[in-house]
C-alpha positions as CSV (number, residue, x, y, z in Angstrom):
1,M,134.8,33.5,70.4
2,K,138.0,33.1,72.4
3,L,136.6,30.6,74.9
4,A,133.7,28.2,75.4
5,I,133.1,26.8,78.9
6,V,131.4,23.4,78.8
7,G,129.9,22.9,82.3
8,V,129.1,26.0,84.3
9,G,128.5,24.4,87.7
10,K,130.3,25.6,90.8
11,M,133.8,25.4,89.3
12,G,133.1,26.4,85.8
13,R,131.1,29.4,87.0
14,S,133.9,30.4,89.4
15,I,136.4,30.4,86.6
16,L,134.1,32.3,84.4
17,E,133.6,35.0,87.0
18,G,137.3,35.2,87.6
19,V,137.9,35.8,83.9
20,L,135.3,38.5,83.8
21,R,136.4,40.1,87.0
22,S,140.0,40.3,85.9
23,G,139.1,41.6,82.4
24,M,141.1,38.9,80.7
25,L,138.2,38.5,78.2
26,P,135.1,40.5,77.7
27,P,131.7,38.7,78.0
28,G,131.1,38.8,74.3
29,E,134.1,36.6,73.6
30,I,133.0,33.8,76.0
31,G,130.3,31.2,75.4
32,V,128.8,28.8,77.9
33,L,127.2,25.4,77.5
34,D,125.4,23.3,80.1
35,T,121.8,22.1,80.5
36,P,119.5,24.4,78.5
37,E,118.2,26.0,81.7
38,R,121.6,26.6,83.3
39,T,123.1,27.8,80.0
40,Q,120.4,30.5,79.6
41,E,120.6,31.5,83.2
42,V,124.4,31.9,83.3
43,A,124.5,33.7,79.9
44,H,121.8,36.1,81.0
45,Q,123.5,36.9,84.3
46,T,127.0,37.3,82.9
47,G,126.4,38.7,79.4
48,T,128.1,35.7,77.8
49,R,126.8,33.8,74.9
50,A,124.5,30.8,75.3
51,L,125.9,28.1,73.1
52,Q,124.6,24.9,71.4
53,L,126.9,22.0,70.6
54,P,127.4,22.8,66.9
55,E,128.7,26.3,67.8
56,L,131.7,25.1,69.7
57,R,133.6,24.7,66.4
58,H,133.6,28.5,66.1
59,C,135.5,28.9,69.4
60,E,139.3,29.1,69.7
61,R,139.5,27.1,72.9
62,V,137.1,24.9,75.1
63,L,137.3,24.7,78.8
64,I,135.9,21.3,80.0
65,C,134.3,21.6,83.5
66,V,132.2,18.4,83.7
67,Q,132.6,15.2,85.8
68,P,135.2,12.7,84.7
69,R,132.6,10.1,84.1
70,D,130.9,12.4,81.5
71,I,133.9,12.6,79.2
72,T,133.2,9.3,77.4
73,L,129.8,10.6,76.0
74,L,130.8,14.2,75.8
75,A,134.1,13.9,73.8
76,P,132.6,12.8,70.5
77,Q,130.2,15.7,70.6
78,I,132.8,18.4,71.2
79,A,135.8,17.0,69.4
80,H,137.3,19.2,66.6
81,P,140.9,19.1,65.3
82,N,141.2,22.8,65.1
83,L,140.3,23.6,68.7
84,G,142.4,23.8,71.9
85,Y,141.1,22.1,75.0
86,I,141.6,22.8,78.7
87,S,140.3,20.1,81.1
88,I,139.8,20.2,84.8
89,L,138.8,16.5,84.9
90,A,140.4,14.7,87.8
91,G,142.5,11.7,86.9
92,I,142.1,12.1,83.1
93,S,145.5,12.2,81.5
94,T,146.6,14.3,78.4
95,A,147.0,11.0,76.5
96,V,143.4,10.0,77.2
97,L,142.1,13.5,76.4
98,S,144.1,13.6,73.1
99,R,142.8,10.2,72.0
100,R,139.2,11.1,72.8
101,L,139.3,14.6,71.4
102,G,141.4,13.8,68.3
103,T,144.0,16.5,69.0
104,R,147.2,17.0,70.9
105,R,146.2,20.5,71.8
106,V,145.1,19.6,75.2
107,V,145.9,21.1,78.6
108,R,145.3,19.2,81.8
109,S,144.5,21.3,84.9
110,M,143.4,20.9,88.4
111,P,142.1,23.9,90.4
112,N,140.5,23.7,93.8
113,L,137.3,25.1,95.4
114,A,139.1,28.2,96.6
115,A,138.6,29.4,93.0
116,I,135.3,30.7,94.3
117,I,137.1,33.4,96.2
118,G,140.1,33.8,93.8
119,R,142.5,31.8,96.0
120,S,142.8,28.5,94.1
121,S,145.9,26.5,93.7
122,T,145.8,25.2,90.2
123,A,148.2,22.8,88.5
124,I,148.6,22.7,84.7
125,T,150.4,20.6,82.2
126,G,150.3,19.9,78.4
127,P,152.2,18.4,75.5
128,R,154.5,20.2,73.2
129,E,151.6,20.8,70.7
130,A,149.6,22.7,73.4
131,E,152.6,24.8,74.3
132,E,153.4,25.7,70.6
133,A,149.7,26.6,69.9
134,G,149.6,28.9,72.9
135,D,147.1,26.8,74.8
136,L,149.4,26.3,77.8
137,A,150.0,30.1,78.1
138,F,146.3,30.7,77.7
139,A,145.6,28.2,80.5
140,R,148.2,29.9,82.7
141,E,146.5,33.3,82.3
142,L,143.1,31.8,82.7
143,F,143.7,30.1,86.0
144,A,145.7,33.1,87.3
145,T,142.4,34.9,87.4
146,V,141.3,32.6,90.2
147,G,144.6,32.1,92.2
148,D,148.1,30.7,91.9
149,V,149.2,28.5,89.0
150,Y,151.7,25.7,89.2
151,E,153.2,24.0,86.1
152,L,153.9,20.4,87.1
153,P,155.0,17.2,85.3
154,E,152.0,15.1,84.6
155,R,153.3,12.2,86.8
156,L,152.6,14.5,89.9
157,F,149.1,15.5,88.9
158,D,147.2,12.8,90.9
159,A,149.4,13.7,94.0
160,F,148.5,17.4,93.5
161,T,144.8,16.4,93.3
162,G,145.0,14.2,96.4
163,M,146.7,17.0,98.4
164,A,145.9,20.5,97.1
165,A,142.6,19.9,95.3
166,S,141.1,17.8,98.1
167,A,142.6,19.9,100.9
168,P,139.6,22.2,101.4
169,A,137.5,19.2,102.4
170,Y,140.2,17.9,104.7
171,L,140.5,21.3,106.4
172,A,136.8,21.7,106.6
173,V,136.8,18.5,108.8
174,V,139.5,20.0,110.9
175,A,137.5,23.3,111.4
176,E,134.4,21.3,112.3
177,A,136.3,19.2,114.8
178,L,138.0,22.2,116.4
179,A,134.6,23.8,116.7
180,D,133.1,20.7,118.3
181,G,136.0,20.7,120.8
182,G,135.2,24.3,121.7
183,V,131.5,23.5,122.0
184,K,132.3,20.5,124.3
185,Q,134.2,22.9,126.5
186,G,131.4,25.4,126.7
187,L,131.8,27.8,123.7
188,P,128.6,28.7,121.8
189,R,128.4,26.9,118.4
190,A,128.4,30.0,116.2
191,Q,131.3,31.5,118.0
192,A,133.3,28.2,117.9
193,L,132.8,27.9,114.1
194,R,133.8,31.5,113.6
195,L,136.9,31.0,115.7
196,A,137.9,27.8,113.8
197,A,137.6,29.6,110.5
198,D,139.5,32.7,111.7
199,V,142.3,30.5,113.1
200,L,142.7,28.5,109.9
201,I,142.8,31.6,107.8
202,A,145.4,33.3,110.0
203,T,147.5,30.1,110.3
204,G,147.6,29.8,106.5
205,E,149.0,33.3,106.3
206,L,151.6,32.5,108.9
207,L,152.6,29.4,107.0
208,R,153.6,31.5,104.1
209,L,156.2,33.1,106.3
210,K,157.3,30.2,108.6
211,H,158.0,26.5,108.2
212,P,155.3,24.4,109.9
213,A,157.7,23.0,112.5
214,V,158.9,26.4,113.4
215,L,155.4,27.7,113.8
216,K,154.4,24.7,115.9
217,D,157.4,25.2,118.2
218,E,156.7,28.9,118.6
219,V,153.2,28.3,119.8
220,S,154.2,25.4,122.1
221,S,155.7,26.6,125.4
222,P,157.3,24.1,127.8
223,G,154.7,22.3,129.9
224,G,151.9,24.6,128.4
225,T,148.5,24.0,127.0
226,T,149.4,23.6,123.4
227,I,152.0,20.9,123.8
228,H,149.5,18.8,125.8
229,G,147.0,19.3,122.9
230,L,149.6,18.2,120.4
231,A,150.5,15.1,122.4
232,A,146.8,14.2,122.3
233,L,146.8,14.6,118.5
234,E,149.9,12.5,118.2
235,A,148.4,9.8,120.3
236,R,145.4,9.7,117.9
237,G,147.7,9.4,114.8
238,V,146.5,12.6,113.2
239,R,149.6,13.0,111.0
240,A,149.3,9.5,109.7
241,A,145.6,10.0,109.0
242,F,146.3,13.1,106.8
243,I,149.1,11.3,105.0
244,E,146.8,8.4,104.3
245,A,144.0,10.7,103.2
246,V,146.3,12.2,100.5
247,E,147.5,8.7,99.5
248,A,143.9,7.4,99.2
249,A,142.8,10.4,97.1
250,T,145.9,10.1,94.9
251,H,145.2,6.4,94.3
252,R,141.6,7.3,93.4
253,G,142.9,9.7,90.8
254,H,144.9,6.9,89.3
255,A,141.8,4.7,89.3
256,L,139.7,7.4,87.6
257,G,142.3,7.6,84.8
258,R,142.2,3.9,84.3
259,E,138.4,3.8,84.3
260,E,138.0,6.5,81.7
261,G,141.1,5.6,79.6
């Protein structure tokens, strides 16, 4: 098998479906491993192979999609010197992965929830051994099936996690707050939620074309409604709140690495 996916919850399943949808690998070259019930369910639904732990050694590479706290117990069960590993574990460095898995063929990655719809932003990094073995190139192709891929130095990984990986949650709060504002002013709830989602999607596309400051100024006419709304946001310290959210999430990534190191 070319790939085994350990953990086929929301993120692992999304990556699996991206790989199958793109045709990068056929189902027969992919194995899945989770709880017995979920393993059988996903294998049956996708045509992939339901694995047991001893079978991992027959795979070329293992994608680890579990919670960071699980790596301590999991690593001894999946470690094999001849395999390449790709991890999506937040905060867990390549040095820690290498020590726990007994190999330098490790790739650290961080996708976000938009992988579900093929629009993830994913960071990847790995040591020289992973690059020479083709593991880094494989990871690049793998995550390209669910969105854009960024190769970053590892020192920036926790910052990427705190910003890009966590951003869907931050923006979901923004959407909910916008909808609440609309409801307060009389809009029906369902319509307000739909409007908030549509506006965020459209604004994201505009931001691919324009700098945020330019876009903000284009919407804000002198003495108009938008500039008054922006003044209210500034008075509440919205910018500082988002900056602090990224900082807090980044620090938590550092802490996870220390806890599992």
